[in-house]
Biopython code that builds the backbone (N, CA, C, O; Angstrom):
import numpy as np
from Bio.PDB.StructureBuilder import StructureBuilder

atoms = [
    (1, "MET", "N", (-128.030, -197.772, -14.376)),
    (1, "MET", "CA", (-127.262, -197.634, -15.582)),
    (1, "MET", "C", (-125.840, -197.188, -15.280)),
    (1, "MET", "O", (-124.925, -197.491, -16.046)),
    (2, "LYS", "N", (-125.633, -196.454, -14.146)),
    (2, "LYS", "CA", (-124.301, -195.980, -13.790)),
    (2, "LYS", "C", (-123.339, -197.139, -13.523)),
    (2, "LYS", "O", (-122.136, -197.032, -13.758)),
    (3, "HIS", "N", (-123.883, -198.228, -13.038)),
    (3, "HIS", "CA", (-123.030, -199.340, -12.628)),
    (3, "HIS", "C", (-122.720, -200.312, -13.768)),
    (3, "HIS", "O", (-121.897, -201.211, -13.595)),
    (4, "LEU", "N", (-123.344, -200.154, -14.896)),
    (4, "LEU", "CA", (-123.143, -201.082, -16.009)),
    (4, "LEU", "C", (-121.676, -201.209, -16.428)),
    (4, "LEU", "O", (-121.209, -202.335, -16.598)),
    (5, "PRO", "N", (-120.926, -200.117, -16.602)),
    (5, "PRO", "CA", (-119.508, -200.275, -16.976)),
    (5, "PRO", "C", (-118.695, -201.029, -15.921)),
    (5, "PRO", "O", (-117.790, -201.790, -16.265)),
    (6, "ILE", "N", (-119.008, -200.823, -14.653)),
    (6, "ILE", "CA", (-118.294, -201.525, -13.583)),
    (6, "ILE", "C", (-118.624, -203.008, -13.625)),
    (6, "ILE", "O", (-117.732, -203.847, -13.502)),
    (7, "VAL", "N", (-119.892, -203.335, -13.798)),
    (7, "VAL", "CA", (-120.314, -204.735, -13.882)),
    (7, "VAL", "C", (-119.632, -205.415, -15.069)),
    (7, "VAL", "O", (-119.139, -206.535, -14.938)),
    (8, "ILE", "N", (-119.600, -204.761, -16.205)),
    (8, "ILE", "CA", (-118.952, -205.330, -17.394)),
    (8, "ILE", "C", (-117.465, -205.558, -17.127)),
    (8, "ILE", "O", (-116.928, -206.601, -17.502)),
    (9, "ALA", "N", (-116.796, -204.609, -16.492)),
    (9, "ALA", "CA", (-115.365, -204.747, -16.189)),
    (9, "ALA", "C", (-115.109, -205.912, -15.240)),
    (9, "ALA", "O", (-114.157, -206.668, -15.433)),
    (10, "VAL", "N", (-115.948, -206.065, -14.220)),
    (10, "VAL", "CA", (-115.786, -207.160, -13.265)),
    (10, "VAL", "C", (-116.009, -208.505, -13.950)),
    (10, "VAL", "O", (-115.232, -209.436, -13.740)),
    (11, "VAL", "N", (-117.045, -208.620, -14.755)),
    (11, "VAL", "CA", (-117.325, -209.868, -15.476)),
    (11, "VAL", "C", (-116.167, -210.212, -16.407)),
    (11, "VAL", "O", (-115.752, -211.368, -16.474)),
    (12, "ALA", "N", (-115.648, -209.231, -17.121)),
    (12, "ALA", "CA", (-114.518, -209.469, -18.032)),
    (12, "ALA", "C", (-113.286, -209.931, -17.262)),
    (12, "ALA", "O", (-112.585, -210.843, -17.701)),
    (13, "ALA", "N", (-113.018, -209.307, -16.117)),
    (13, "ALA", "CA", (-111.857, -209.692, -15.308)),
    (13, "ALA", "C", (-112.004, -211.114, -14.782)),
    (13, "ALA", "O", (-111.045, -211.885, -14.803)),
    (14, "LEU", "N", (-113.195, -211.464, -14.311)),
    (14, "LEU", "CA", (-113.425, -212.821, -13.818)),
    (14, "LEU", "C", (-113.295, -213.853, -14.934)),
    (14, "LEU", "O", (-112.712, -214.917, -14.727)),
    (15, "ALA", "N", (-113.822, -213.554, -16.088)),
    (15, "ALA", "CA", (-113.718, -214.478, -17.222)),
    (15, "ALA", "C", (-112.264, -214.677, -17.616)),
    (15, "ALA", "O", (-111.848, -215.800, -17.898)),
    (16, "ALA", "N", (-111.497, -213.613, -17.640)),
    (16, "ALA", "CA", (-110.080, -213.708, -18.012)),
    (16, "ALA", "C", (-109.304, -214.504, -16.976)),
    (16, "ALA", "O", (-108.461, -215.326, -17.337)),
    (17, "SER", "N", (-109.573, -214.274, -15.689)),
    (17, "SER", "CA", (-108.813, -214.981, -14.658)),
    (17, "SER", "C", (-109.146, -216.463, -14.638)),
    (17, "SER", "O", (-108.254, -217.280, -14.409)),
    (18, "SER", "N", (-110.399, -216.840, -14.870)),
    (18, "SER", "CA", (-110.733, -218.263, -14.870)),
    (18, "SER", "C", (-110.153, -218.965, -16.087)),
    (18, "SER", "O", (-109.753, -220.126, -15.993)),
    (19, "SER", "N", (-110.098, -218.290, -17.221)),
    (19, "SER", "CA", (-109.501, -218.935, -18.392)),
    (19, "SER", "C", (-108.000, -219.071, -18.212)),
    (19, "SER", "O", (-107.409, -220.041, -18.686)),
    (20, "PHE", "N", (-107.365, -218.108, -17.530)),
    (20, "PHE", "CA", (-105.937, -218.208, -17.249)),
    (20, "PHE", "C", (-105.677, -219.387, -16.318)),
    (20, "PHE", "O", (-104.710, -220.124, -16.510)),
    (21, "ALA", "N", (-106.528, -219.571, -15.314)),
    (21, "ALA", "CA", (-106.354, -220.667, -14.370)),
    (21, "ALA", "C", (-106.541, -222.018, -15.036)),
    (21, "ALA", "O", (-105.997, -223.016, -14.563)),
    (22, "GLN", "N", (-107.297, -222.070, -16.120)),
    (22, "GLN", "CA", (-107.569, -223.319, -16.810)),
    (22, "GLN", "C", (-106.526, -223.658, -17.866)),
    (22, "GLN", "O", (-106.613, -224.707, -18.505)),
    (23, "GLN", "N", (-105.540, -222.786, -18.057)),
    (23, "GLN", "CA", (-104.597, -223.010, -19.144)),
    (23, "GLN", "C", (-103.842, -224.312, -18.957)),
    (23, "GLN", "O", (-103.568, -224.729, -17.832)),
    (24, "SER", "N", (-103.516, -224.940, -20.051)),
    (24, "SER", "CA", (-102.679, -226.130, -20.014)),
    (24, "SER", "C", (-101.332, -225.747, -20.588)),
    (24, "SER", "O", (-101.117, -224.604, -20.990)),
    (25, "HIS", "N", (-100.447, -226.687, -20.622)),
    (25, "HIS", "CA", (-99.125, -226.425, -21.177)),
    (25, "HIS", "C", (-99.081, -226.770, -22.661)),
    (25, "HIS", "O", (-98.023, -226.679, -23.284)),
    (26, "GLN", "N", (-100.226, -227.169, -23.240)),
    (26, "GLN", "CA", (-100.293, -227.440, -24.671)),
    (26, "GLN", "C", (-99.972, -226.156, -25.423)),
    (26, "GLN", "O", (-100.506, -225.099, -25.086)),
    (27, "GLY", "N", (-99.126, -226.224, -26.417)),
    (27, "GLY", "CA", (-98.792, -225.073, -27.224)),
    (27, "GLY", "C", (-97.748, -224.165, -26.588)),
    (27, "GLY", "O", (-97.298, -223.205, -27.213)),
    (28, "MET", "N", (-97.364, -224.459, -25.359)),
    (28, "MET", "CA", (-96.371, -223.646, -24.665)),
    (28, "MET", "C", (-94.986, -223.971, -25.220)),
    (28, "MET", "O", (-94.697, -225.127, -25.527)),
    (29, "ASP", "N", (-94.135, -222.963, -25.349)),
    (29, "ASP", "CA", (-92.787, -223.183, -25.855)),
    (29, "ASP", "C", (-92.008, -224.010, -24.848)),
    (29, "ASP", "O", (-91.695, -223.534, -23.756)),
    (30, "MET", "N", (-91.703, -225.214, -25.202)),
    (30, "MET", "CA", (-90.945, -226.108, -24.341)),
    (30, "MET", "C", (-89.587, -226.378, -24.973)),
    (30, "MET", "O", (-89.060, -227.487, -24.888)),
    (31, "GLY", "N", (-89.022, -225.345, -25.612)),
    (31, "GLY", "CA", (-87.722, -225.468, -26.257)),
    (31, "GLY", "C", (-86.682, -225.980, -25.278)),
    (31, "GLY", "O", (-86.653, -225.568, -24.118)),
    (32, "GLY", "N", (-85.848, -226.859, -25.737)),
    (32, "GLY", "CA", (-84.805, -227.413, -24.888)),
    (32, "GLY", "C", (-85.273, -228.574, -24.040)),
    (32, "GLY", "O", (-84.492, -229.131, -23.268)),
    (33, "MET", "N", (-86.536, -228.948, -24.169)),
    (33, "MET", "CA", (-87.057, -230.068, -23.405)),
    (33, "MET", "C", (-87.360, -231.213, -24.352)),
    (33, "MET", "O", (-88.005, -231.021, -25.383)),
    (34, "LYS", "N", (-86.897, -232.397, -24.004)),
    (34, "LYS", "CA", (-87.198, -233.571, -24.812)),
    (34, "LYS", "C", (-88.627, -233.974, -24.491)),
    (34, "LYS", "O", (-88.930, -234.382, -23.370)),
    (35, "MET", "N", (-89.499, -233.858, -25.480)),
    (35, "MET", "CA", (-90.907, -234.219, -25.292)),
    (35, "MET", "C", (-91.399, -234.942, -26.537)),
    (35, "MET", "O", (-92.543, -234.762, -26.954)),
    (36, "ASP", "N", (-90.530, -235.763, -27.133)),
    (36, "ASP", "CA", (-90.885, -236.366, -28.412)),
    (36, "ASP", "C", (-91.687, -237.649, -28.300)),
    (36, "ASP", "O", (-92.131, -238.189, -29.313)),
    (37, "GLY", "N", (-91.878, -238.146, -27.090)),
    (37, "GLY", "CA", (-92.681, -239.347, -26.915)),
    (37, "GLY", "C", (-91.926, -240.621, -27.205)),
    (37, "GLY", "O", (-92.478, -241.708, -27.039)),
    (38, "THR", "N", (-90.670, -240.521, -27.636)),
    (38, "THR", "CA", (-89.906, -241.731, -27.897)),
    (38, "THR", "C", (-89.430, -242.295, -26.575)),
    (38, "THR", "O", (-89.149, -241.551, -25.636)),
    (39, "SER", "N", (-89.343, -243.571, -26.508)),
    (39, "SER", "CA", (-88.949, -244.236, -25.283)),
    (39, "SER", "C", (-87.592, -244.892, -25.458)),
    (39, "SER", "O", (-87.247, -245.359, -26.544)),
    (40, "SER", "N", (-86.837, -244.921, -24.388)),
    (40, "SER", "CA", (-85.563, -245.633, -24.386)),
    (40, "SER", "C", (-85.795, -246.937, -23.643)),
    (40, "SER", "O", (-85.453, -247.056, -22.467)),
    (41, "MET", "N", (-86.369, -247.903, -24.317)),
    (41, "MET", "CA", (-86.717, -249.179, -23.703)),
    (41, "MET", "C", (-85.488, -249.805, -23.064)),
    (41, "MET", "O", (-84.404, -249.813, -23.647)),
    (42, "GLY", "N", (-85.671, -250.325, -21.864)),
    (42, "GLY", "CA", (-84.596, -250.999, -21.180)),
    (42, "GLY", "C", (-83.668, -250.055, -20.428)),
    (42, "GLY", "O", (-82.797, -250.512, -19.687)),
    (43, "THR", "N", (-83.836, -248.757, -20.602)),
    (43, "THR", "CA", (-83.000, -247.798, -19.900)),
    (43, "THR", "C", (-83.680, -247.414, -18.598)),
    (43, "THR", "O", (-84.870, -247.100, -18.575)),
    (44, "SER", "N", (-82.917, -247.441, -17.516)),
    (44, "SER", "CA", (-83.457, -247.082, -16.216)),
    (44, "SER", "C", (-82.996, -245.672, -15.857)),
    (44, "SER", "O", (-81.814, -245.352, -15.981)),
    (45, "TYR", "N", (-83.917, -244.842, -15.417)),
    (45, "TYR", "CA", (-83.607, -243.467, -15.048)),
    (45, "TYR", "C", (-83.884, -243.268, -13.567)),
    (45, "TYR", "O", (-84.863, -243.799, -13.044)),
    (46, "PRO", "N", (-83.022, -242.500, -12.875)),
    (46, "PRO", "CA", (-83.268, -242.245, -11.452)),
    (46, "PRO", "C", (-84.460, -241.310, -11.270)),
    (46, "PRO", "O", (-84.798, -240.530, -12.161)),
    (47, "LEU", "N", (-85.087, -241.403, -10.108)),
    (47, "LEU", "CA", (-86.166, -240.478, -9.779)),
    (47, "LEU", "C", (-85.576, -239.086, -9.570)),
    (47, "LEU", "O", (-84.430, -238.949, -9.142)),
    (48, "THR", "N", (-86.355, -238.069, -9.872)),
    (48, "THR", "CA", (-85.948, -236.675, -9.697)),
    (48, "THR", "C", (-86.412, -236.193, -8.327)),
    (48, "THR", "O", (-87.470, -236.602, -7.850)),
    (49, "THR", "N", (-85.632, -235.332, -7.697)),
    (49, "THR", "CA", (-85.995, -234.752, -6.404)),
    (49, "THR", "C", (-86.676, -233.406, -6.625)),
    (49, "THR", "O", (-86.250, -232.608, -7.460)),
    (50, "GLY", "N", (-87.736, -233.170, -5.865)),
    (50, "GLY", "CA", (-88.439, -231.899, -5.974)),
    (50, "GLY", "C", (-89.071, -231.493, -4.654)),
    (50, "GLY", "O", (-89.206, -232.298, -3.734)),
    (51, "GLU", "N", (-89.455, -230.221, -4.584)),
    (51, "GLU", "CA", (-90.166, -229.689, -3.422)),
    (51, "GLU", "C", (-91.575, -229.320, -3.858)),
    (51, "GLU", "O", (-91.761, -228.642, -4.869)),
    (52, "VAL", "N", (-92.569, -229.767, -3.094)),
    (52, "VAL", "CA", (-93.966, -229.483, -3.412)),
    (52, "VAL", "C", (-94.258, -228.019, -3.105)),
    (52, "VAL", "O", (-94.078, -227.562, -1.976)),
    (53, "LYS", "N", (-94.709, -227.290, -4.123)),
    (53, "LYS", "CA", (-95.052, -225.875, -3.976)),
    (53, "LYS", "C", (-96.561, -225.664, -3.916)),
    (53, "LYS", "O", (-97.025, -224.696, -3.313)),
    (54, "ALA", "N", (-97.336, -226.561, -4.537)),
    (54, "ALA", "CA", (-98.804, -226.467, -4.513)),
    (54, "ALA", "C", (-99.388, -227.827, -4.861)),
    (54, "ALA", "O", (-98.794, -228.601, -5.611)),
    (55, "VAL", "N", (-100.563, -228.105, -4.303)),
    (55, "VAL", "CA", (-101.298, -229.335, -4.601)),
    (55, "VAL", "C", (-102.736, -228.936, -4.905)),
    (55, "VAL", "O", (-103.374, -228.247, -4.110)),
    (56, "ASN", "N", (-103.246, -229.368, -6.057)),
    (56, "ASN", "CA", (-104.634, -229.100, -6.428)),
    (56, "ASN", "C", (-105.293, -230.449, -6.701)),
    (56, "ASN", "O", (-105.251, -230.962, -7.819)),
    (57, "LYS", "N", (-105.906, -231.013, -5.654)),
    (57, "LYS", "CA", (-106.513, -232.339, -5.771)),
    (57, "LYS", "C", (-107.678, -232.335, -6.752)),
    (57, "LYS", "O", (-107.895, -233.312, -7.469)),
    (58, "GLU", "N", (-108.424, -231.241, -6.783)),
    (58, "GLU", "CA", (-109.578, -231.147, -7.679)),
    (58, "GLU", "C", (-109.171, -231.274, -9.151)),
    (58, "GLU", "O", (-109.849, -231.936, -9.936)),
    (59, "ARG", "N", (-108.064, -230.636, -9.510)),
    (59, "ARG", "CA", (-107.596, -230.656, -10.908)),
    (59, "ARG", "C", (-106.538, -231.727, -11.154)),
    (59, "ARG", "O", (-106.037, -231.859, -12.271)),
    (60, "GLN", "N", (-106.191, -232.503, -10.104)),
    (60, "GLN", "CA", (-105.158, -233.534, -10.193)),
    (60, "GLN", "C", (-103.832, -232.947, -10.674)),
    (60, "GLN", "O", (-103.200, -233.472, -11.590)),
    (61, "MET", "N", (-103.419, -231.833, -10.027)),
    (61, "MET", "CA", (-102.181, -231.141, -10.395)),
    (61, "MET", "C", (-101.285, -230.987, -9.168)),
    (61, "MET", "O", (-101.759, -230.846, -8.041)),
    (62, "ILE", "N", (-99.979, -231.018, -9.422)),
    (62, "ILE", "CA", (-98.994, -230.746, -8.386)),
    (62, "ILE", "C", (-97.960, -229.787, -8.968)),
    (62, "ILE", "O", (-97.508, -229.965, -10.099)),
    (63, "THR", "N", (-97.590, -228.779, -8.198)),
    (63, "THR", "CA", (-96.547, -227.847, -8.623)),
    (63, "THR", "C", (-95.282, -228.210, -7.870)),
    (63, "THR", "O", (-95.267, -228.271, -6.640)),
    (64, "LEU", "N", (-94.215, -228.450, -8.630)),
    (64, "LEU", "CA", (-92.946, -228.886, -8.059)),
    (64, "LEU", "C", (-91.810, -227.956, -8.453)),
    (64, "LEU", "O", (-91.698, -227.555, -9.611)),
    (65, "LYS", "N", (-90.975, -227.619, -7.490)),
    (65, "LYS", "CA", (-89.695, -226.963, -7.771)),
    (65, "LYS", "C", (-88.722, -228.130, -7.855)),
    (65, "LYS", "O", (-88.436, -228.786, -6.853)),
    (66, "HIS", "N", (-88.214, -228.385, -9.061)),
    (66, "HIS", "CA", (-87.484, -229.634, -9.256)),
    (66, "HIS", "C", (-86.082, -229.451, -9.821)),
    (66, "HIS", "O", (-85.750, -228.434, -10.431)),
    (67, "ALA", "N", (-85.282, -230.474, -9.592)),
    (67, "ALA", "CA", (-83.956, -230.573, -10.197)),
    (67, "ALA", "C", (-84.159, -230.943, -11.665)),
    (67, "ALA", "O", (-85.292, -231.100, -12.120)),
    (68, "ALA", "N", (-83.073, -231.080, -12.393)),
    (68, "ALA", "CA", (-83.168, -231.489, -13.800)),
    (68, "ALA", "C", (-83.881, -232.835, -13.887)),
    (68, "ALA", "O", (-83.627, -233.741, -13.093)),
    (69, "ILE", "N", (-84.776, -232.949, -14.863)),
    (69, "ILE", "CA", (-85.541, -234.180, -15.076)),
    (69, "ILE", "C", (-84.975, -234.899, -16.287)),
    (69, "ILE", "O", (-84.750, -234.294, -17.336)),
    (70, "LYS", "N", (-84.746, -236.201, -16.131)),
    (70, "LYS", "CA", (-84.355, -237.036, -17.265)),
    (70, "LYS", "C", (-85.084, -238.358, -17.098)),
    (70, "LYS", "O", (-84.810, -239.129, -16.178)),
    (71, "SER", "N", (-86.018, -238.601, -18.007)),
    (71, "SER", "CA", (-86.751, -239.865, -17.997)),
    (71, "SER", "C", (-86.682, -240.446, -19.402)),
    (71, "SER", "O", (-85.983, -239.916, -20.266)),
    (72, "ALA", "N", (-87.397, -241.519, -19.625)),
    (72, "ALA", "CA", (-87.385, -242.154, -20.946)),
    (72, "ALA", "C", (-87.932, -241.235, -22.026)),
    (72, "ALA", "O", (-87.520, -241.332, -23.181)),
    (73, "THR", "N", (-88.861, -240.337, -21.670)),
    (73, "THR", "CA", (-89.511, -239.511, -22.696)),
    (73, "THR", "C", (-89.451, -238.011, -22.444)),
    (73, "THR", "O", (-89.924, -237.234, -23.273)),
    (74, "VAL", "N", (-88.878, -237.585, -21.316)),
    (74, "VAL", "CA", (-88.834, -236.156, -20.986)),
    (74, "VAL", "C", (-87.457, -235.788, -20.435)),
    (74, "VAL", "O", (-86.902, -236.494, -19.593)),
    (75, "GLU", "N", (-86.921, -234.683, -20.920)),
    (75, "GLU", "CA", (-85.731, -234.063, -20.332)),
    (75, "GLU", "C", (-86.070, -232.599, -20.112)),
    (75, "GLU", "O", (-86.567, -231.927, -21.016)),
    (76, "MET", "N", (-85.799, -232.102, -18.898)),
    (76, "MET", "CA", (-86.203, -230.748, -18.549)),
    (76, "MET", "C", (-85.177, -230.146, -17.592)),
    (76, "MET", "O", (-84.679, -230.828, -16.697)),
    (77, "SER", "N", (-84.869, -228.884, -17.783)),
    (77, "SER", "CA", (-83.964, -228.166, -16.878)),
    (77, "SER", "C", (-84.647, -227.934, -15.535)),
    (77, "SER", "O", (-85.870, -228.035, -15.435)),
    (78, "PRO", "N", (-83.864, -227.622, -14.498)),
    (78, "PRO", "CA", (-84.472, -227.301, -13.199)),
    (78, "PRO", "C", (-85.393, -226.088, -13.320)),
    (78, "PRO", "O", (-85.054, -225.107, -13.983)),
    (79, "MET", "N", (-86.547, -226.158, -12.685)),
    (79, "MET", "CA", (-87.518, -225.060, -12.693)),
    (79, "MET", "C", (-88.640, -225.384, -11.724)),
    (79, "MET", "O", (-88.630, -226.434, -11.082)),
    (80, "THR", "N", (-89.593, -224.494, -11.621)),
    (80, "THR", "CA", (-90.825, -224.751, -10.880)),
    (80, "THR", "C", (-91.940, -224.835, -11.906)),
    (80, "THR", "O", (-92.111, -223.932, -12.725)),
    (81, "MET", "N", (-92.704, -225.933, -11.857)),
    (81, "MET", "CA", (-93.729, -226.165, -12.882)),
    (81, "MET", "C", (-94.876, -226.987, -12.306)),
    (81, "MET", "O", (-94.671, -227.836, -11.439)),
    (82, "ALA", "N", (-96.077, -226.726, -12.796)),
    (82, "ALA", "CA", (-97.253, -227.513, -12.425)),
    (82, "ALA", "C", (-97.381, -228.683, -13.388)),
    (82, "ALA", "O", (-97.251, -228.517, -14.601)),
    (83, "PHE", "N", (-97.636, -229.861, -12.844)),
    (83, "PHE", "CA", (-97.801, -231.069, -13.638)),
    (83, "PHE", "C", (-99.117, -231.750, -13.280)),
    (83, "PHE", "O", (-99.524, -231.725, -12.118)),
    (84, "PRO", "N", (-99.784, -232.354, -14.250)),
    (84, "PRO", "CA", (-100.880, -233.256, -13.910)),
    (84, "PRO", "C", (-100.270, -234.543, -13.358)),
    (84, "PRO", "O", (-99.128, -234.878, -13.673)),
    (85, "VAL", "N", (-101.030, -235.257, -12.540)),
    (85, "VAL", "CA", (-100.568, -236.543, -12.025)),
    (85, "VAL", "C", (-101.379, -237.656, -12.670)),
    (85, "VAL", "O", (-102.544, -237.470, -13.021)),
    (86, "LYS", "N", (-100.749, -238.811, -12.820)),
    (86, "LYS", "CA", (-101.377, -239.958, -13.486)),
    (86, "LYS", "C", (-102.625, -240.432, -12.735)),
    (86, "LYS", "O", (-103.612, -240.842, -13.345)),
    (87, "ASP", "N", (-102.564, -240.367, -11.395)),
    (87, "ASP", "CA", (-103.659, -240.875, -10.572)),
    (87, "ASP", "C", (-103.879, -239.916, -9.394)),
    (87, "ASP", "O", (-102.925, -239.547, -8.710)),
    (88, "ALA", "N", (-105.113, -239.520, -9.161)),
    (88, "ALA", "CA", (-105.437, -238.577, -8.079)),
    (88, "ALA", "C", (-104.976, -239.088, -6.720)),
    (88, "ALA", "O", (-104.652, -238.288, -5.843)),
    (89, "ALA", "N", (-104.941, -240.403, -6.528)),
    (89, "ALA", "CA", (-104.519, -240.982, -5.248)),
    (89, "ALA", "C", (-103.074, -240.623, -4.909)),
    (89, "ALA", "O", (-102.680, -240.667, -3.744)),
    (90, "MET", "N", (-102.288, -240.270, -5.917)),
    (90, "MET", "CA", (-100.887, -239.899, -5.693)),
    (90, "MET", "C", (-100.778, -238.649, -4.817)),
    (90, "MET", "O", (-99.753, -238.439, -4.169)),
    (91, "LEU", "N", (-101.817, -237.823, -4.791)),
    (91, "LEU", "CA", (-101.772, -236.554, -4.066)),
    (91, "LEU", "C", (-102.222, -236.670, -2.609)),
    (91, "LEU", "O", (-102.148, -235.693, -1.864)),
    (92, "LYS", "N", (-102.685, -237.847, -2.194)),
    (92, "LYS", "CA", (-103.222, -238.022, -0.840)),
    (92, "LYS", "C", (-102.207, -237.750, 0.261)),
    (92, "LYS", "O", (-102.555, -237.186, 1.299)),
    (93, "ASN", "N", (-100.963, -238.142, 0.046)),
    (93, "ASN", "CA", (-99.972, -238.073, 1.119)),
    (93, "ASN", "C", (-98.906, -237.011, 0.914)),
    (93, "ASN", "O", (-97.810, -237.125, 1.463)),
    (94, "VAL", "N", (-99.207, -235.975, 0.128)),
    (94, "VAL", "CA", (-98.238, -234.891, -0.064)),
    (94, "VAL", "C", (-98.874, -233.551, 0.293)),
    (94, "VAL", "O", (-100.078, -233.345, 0.139)),
    (95, "LYS", "N", (-98.022, -232.652, 0.775)),
    (95, "LYS", "CA", (-98.488, -231.302, 1.105)),
    (95, "LYS", "C", (-97.387, -230.313, 0.746)),
    (95, "LYS", "O", (-96.238, -230.696, 0.525)),
    (96, "VAL", "N", (-97.751, -229.049, 0.692)),
    (96, "VAL", "CA", (-96.798, -227.989, 0.376)),
    (96, "VAL", "C", (-95.622, -228.068, 1.348)),
    (96, "VAL", "O", (-95.808, -228.191, 2.559)),
    (97, "GLY", "N", (-94.416, -227.995, 0.802)),
    (97, "GLY", "CA", (-93.198, -228.048, 1.602)),
    (97, "GLY", "C", (-92.546, -229.412, 1.642)),
    (97, "GLY", "O", (-91.372, -229.526, 1.994)),
    (98, "ASP", "N", (-93.295, -230.464, 1.284)),
    (98, "ASP", "CA", (-92.735, -231.819, 1.279)),
    (98, "ASP", "C", (-91.668, -231.970, 0.202)),
    (98, "ASP", "O", (-91.728, -231.334, -0.850)),
    (99, "THR", "N", (-90.692, -232.824, 0.486)),
    (99, "THR", "CA", (-89.722, -233.240, -0.523)),
    (99, "THR", "C", (-90.230, -234.551, -1.105)),
    (99, "THR", "O", (-90.666, -235.438, -0.371)),
    (100, "VAL", "N", (-90.172, -234.669, -2.427)),
    (100, "VAL", "CA", (-90.641, -235.875, -3.105)),
    (100, "VAL", "C", (-89.604, -236.342, -4.121)),
    (100, "VAL", "O", (-88.776, -235.562, -4.591)),
    (101, "LYS", "N", (-89.667, -237.613, -4.445)),
    (101, "LYS", "CA", (-88.936, -238.188, -5.574)),
    (101, "LYS", "C", (-90.019, -238.525, -6.589)),
    (101, "LYS", "O", (-91.075, -239.041, -6.223)),
    (102, "PHE", "N", (-89.762, -238.236, -7.867)),
    (102, "PHE", "CA", (-90.814, -238.427, -8.859)),
    (102, "PHE", "C", (-90.241, -238.697, -10.244)),
    (102, "PHE", "O", (-89.058, -238.487, -10.508)),
    (103, "THR", "N", (-91.119, -239.167, -11.111)),
    (103, "THR", "CA", (-90.800, -239.371, -12.523)),
    (103, "THR", "C", (-91.847, -238.647, -13.348)),
    (103, "THR", "O", (-93.034, -238.668, -13.024)),
    (104, "VAL", "N", (-91.394, -238.002, -14.423)),
    (104, "VAL", "CA", (-92.287, -237.344, -15.374)),
    (104, "VAL", "C", (-92.135, -238.046, -16.712)),
    (104, "VAL", "O", (-91.019, -238.287, -17.171)),
    (105, "GLU", "N", (-93.252, -238.371, -17.333)),
    (105, "GLU", "CA", (-93.248, -238.997, -18.657)),
    (105, "GLU", "C", (-94.143, -238.196, -19.595)),
    (105, "GLU", "O", (-95.047, -237.484, -19.158)),
    (106, "ASN", "N", (-93.877, -238.322, -20.875)),
    (106, "ASN", "CA", (-94.710, -237.703, -21.907)),
    (106, "ASN", "C", (-95.910, -238.618, -22.127)),
    (106, "ASN", "O", (-95.767, -239.723, -22.650)),
    (107, "VAL", "N", (-97.083, -238.158, -21.730)),
    (107, "VAL", "CA", (-98.321, -238.916, -21.907)),
    (107, "VAL", "C", (-99.216, -238.116, -22.843)),
    (107, "VAL", "O", (-99.762, -237.081, -22.462)),
    (108, "LYS", "N", (-99.359, -238.599, -24.056)),
    (108, "LYS", "CA", (-100.174, -237.930, -25.079)),
    (108, "LYS", "C", (-99.759, -236.473, -25.270)),
    (108, "LYS", "O", (-100.606, -235.586, -25.378)),
    (109, "GLY", "N", (-98.444, -236.234, -25.312)),
    (109, "GLY", "CA", (-97.928, -234.899, -25.577)),
    (109, "GLY", "C", (-97.871, -233.976, -24.381)),
    (109, "GLY", "O", (-97.579, -232.789, -24.530)),
    (110, "GLN", "N", (-98.146, -234.502, -23.186)),
    (110, "GLN", "CA", (-98.146, -233.673, -21.984)),
    (110, "GLN", "C", (-97.220, -234.288, -20.936)),
    (110, "GLN", "O", (-97.266, -235.491, -20.683)),
    (111, "ALA", "N", (-96.378, -233.447, -20.329)),
    (111, "ALA", "CA", (-95.504, -233.911, -19.249)),
    (111, "ALA", "C", (-96.373, -234.218, -18.031)),
    (111, "ALA", "O", (-97.064, -233.341, -17.513)),
    (112, "MET", "N", (-96.330, -235.489, -17.573)),
    (112, "MET", "CA", (-97.200, -235.932, -16.485)),
    (112, "MET", "C", (-96.390, -236.686, -15.435)),
    (112, "MET", "O", (-95.522, -237.490, -15.777)),
    (113, "VAL", "N", (-96.673, -236.428, -14.152)),
    (113, "VAL", "CA", (-96.038, -237.176, -13.072)),
    (113, "VAL", "C", (-96.654, -238.571, -13.054)),
    (113, "VAL", "O", (-97.863, -238.729, -12.886)),
    (114, "THR", "N", (-95.792, -239.589, -13.232)),
    (114, "THR", "CA", (-96.270, -240.971, -13.261)),
    (114, "THR", "C", (-95.862, -241.747, -12.018)),
    (114, "THR", "O", (-96.449, -242.784, -11.709)),
    (115, "VAL", "N", (-94.853, -241.247, -11.301)),
    (115, "VAL", "CA", (-94.413, -241.834, -10.035)),
    (115, "VAL", "C", (-94.212, -240.673, -9.069)),
    (115, "VAL", "O", (-93.578, -239.678, -9.419)),
    (116, "LEU", "N", (-94.747, -240.793, -7.858)),
    (116, "LEU", "CA", (-94.595, -239.742, -6.845)),
    (116, "LEU", "C", (-94.357, -240.416, -5.502)),
    (116, "LEU", "O", (-95.234, -241.106, -4.982)),
    (117, "ASP", "N", (-93.163, -240.212, -4.942)),
    (117, "ASP", "CA", (-92.757, -240.879, -3.712)),
    (117, "ASP", "C", (-92.386, -239.835, -2.657)),
    (117, "ASP", "O", (-91.286, -239.285, -2.699)),
    (118, "PRO", "N", (-93.299, -239.552, -1.700)),
    (118, "PRO", "CA", (-92.986, -238.589, -0.642)),
    (118, "PRO", "C", (-91.804, -239.090, 0.193)),
    (118, "PRO", "O", (-91.723, -240.276, 0.512)),
    (119, "GLN", "N", (-90.891, -238.182, 0.544)),
    (119, "GLN", "CA", (-89.728, -238.529, 1.359)),
    (119, "GLN", "C", (-90.016, -238.154, 2.806)),
    (119, "GLN", "O", (-90.573, -237.092, 3.081)),
    (120, "THR", "N", (-89.635, -239.029, 3.724)),
    (120, "THR", "CA", (-89.891, -238.739, 5.141)),
    (120, "THR", "C", (-88.629, -238.404, 5.873)),
    (120, "THR", "O", (-88.665, -238.134, 7.074)),
]
sb = StructureBuilder()
sb.init_structure("model")
sb.init_model(0)
sb.init_chain("A")
sb.init_seg("    ")
for serial, (resi, resn, name, xyz) in enumerate(atoms, 1):
    if name == "N":
        sb.init_residue(resn, " ", resi, " ")
    sb.init_atom(name, np.array(xyz, "f"), 0.0, 1.0, " ", f" {name:<3s}", serial, name[0])
structure = sb.get_structure()
């Protein structure tokens, strides 16, 4: 019975940390970022340069420290942010520390990496 409060505290901490790890960017304040889903058909945008900070193949996520992003559906200031990738195969040839060129698009209300080109 002495250990019950400790067990409860550990379980609560683990539950909180796993829910934090599962958070998405839905509902997050993205003020100043164009995320309206509108497309500028026929407009070509350059790829953005970024540095890979983390790769999570299991969750199909990549964390990038990136320059300003401007695509057909997303505009974002320079920052470090985790993004889902369109296809898990995109993560096969990247590792932490790599420089990449990439595009982010608004896919169903979520900023998603749709092009990922590792630089050699």
